[in-house]
C-alpha positions as CSV (number, residue, x, y, z in Angstrom):
1,M,-5.9,-11.5,-17.8
2,D,-8.4,-9.4,-15.5
3,D,-8.9,-5.8,-15.6
4,F,-6.8,-4.9,-12.7
5,E,-3.7,-7.0,-14.3
6,K,-4.3,-5.1,-17.8
7,H,-4.6,-1.7,-16.1
8,K,-1.3,-2.8,-14.1
9,K,0.7,-3.8,-17.1
10,E,-0.2,-0.5,-18.7
11,L,1.1,1.5,-15.7
12,M,4.1,-0.5,-15.2
13,K,5.2,1.2,-18.6
14,N,5.8,4.4,-16.6
15,P,9.4,4.1,-15.0
16,A,8.1,6.4,-12.1
17,F,5.0,4.6,-11.5
18,R,7.2,1.1,-11.7
19,K,9.8,2.5,-9.2
20,E,7.3,3.2,-6.6
21,Y,5.4,0.0,-7.4
22,E,8.1,-1.8,-6.3
23,A,8.9,0.1,-3.4
24,T,5.4,-0.9,-2.0
25,R,4.8,-4.1,-3.7
26,V,4.9,-6.2,-0.5
27,E,2.3,-3.8,1.2
28,F,-0.2,-4.1,-1.7
29,E,0.5,-8.1,-1.9
30,I,-0.5,-8.3,1.7
31,A,-3.6,-6.1,1.1
32,R,-4.8,-8.1,-1.8
33,A,-4.5,-11.2,0.2
34,V,-6.2,-9.7,3.3
35,I,-9.0,-8.5,1.4
36,R,-9.4,-11.7,-0.4
37,A,-9.4,-13.9,2.6
38,R,-11.9,-11.4,4.5
39,L,-14.2,-11.6,1.6
40,E,-14.0,-15.6,1.2
41,K,-14.9,-15.8,4.9
42,G,-17.8,-13.4,4.4
43,L,-16.5,-10.8,7.0
44,T,-16.8,-7.1,6.9
45,Q,-13.9,-5.1,8.2
46,K,-15.6,-4.3,11.6
47,Q,-16.6,-7.9,12.0
48,L,-12.7,-8.9,11.4
49,A,-11.6,-6.2,13.6
50,A,-13.5,-7.6,16.3
51,K,-12.0,-11.0,15.9
52,L,-8.6,-9.5,16.3
53,H,-9.8,-7.4,19.1
54,T,-8.6,-4.2,17.2
55,R,-10.5,-1.1,15.5
56,Q,-12.0,-1.3,11.8
57,S,-9.4,1.5,11.0
58,V,-6.5,-0.9,11.5
59,I,-8.0,-3.3,9.0
60,S,-8.7,-0.5,6.7
61,R,-5.1,0.6,6.7
62,V,-3.7,-2.6,6.1
63,E,-6.4,-3.1,3.3
64,R,-5.3,0.2,1.5
65,A,-1.5,-0.9,2.3
66,N,-1.0,2.6,4.1
67,T,1.0,0.2,6.9
68,T,3.4,-2.7,7.0
69,P,1.5,-5.0,9.3
70,S,4.0,-6.8,11.7
71,L,4.4,-10.6,11.7
72,S,2.5,-10.9,15.0
73,F,-0.4,-9.2,13.4
74,L,-0.4,-11.6,10.4
75,K,-0.3,-14.5,12.4
76,R,-3.4,-13.2,14.7
77,L,-5.0,-12.5,11.2
78,A,-4.4,-15.9,10.1
79,T,-5.9,-17.3,13.0
80,A,-8.9,-15.1,13.1
81,L,-9.6,-16.0,9.5
82,N,-9.1,-19.8,10.5
83,T,-6.4,-20.0,7.9
84,T,-2.6,-20.3,7.5
85,L,0.2,-17.6,7.0
86,Q,2.6,-18.4,4.1
87,V,5.9,-16.5,3.8
88,Q,7.8,-16.9,0.6
89,F,11.3,-15.9,-0.8
90,K,11.3,-15.9,-4.8
């Protein structure tokens, strides 16, 4: 278990944190996936923004989970990162 998972496990013991986490879980999962994919491609936020014909601040908001990106944005993102978009229901 990495440091993030250990810290998250500890925080999840707090009911207020758990409620807020569940309310924003999807945004944070998207943020983590975007950050991981961008770093794997060796791109900065600015470089990725240029590929998407948008501003670096848009990428920053997505990576900070301050927005819920649209499906069309995620499709464009997948294309810019030369990867595929997968959506799952569990």
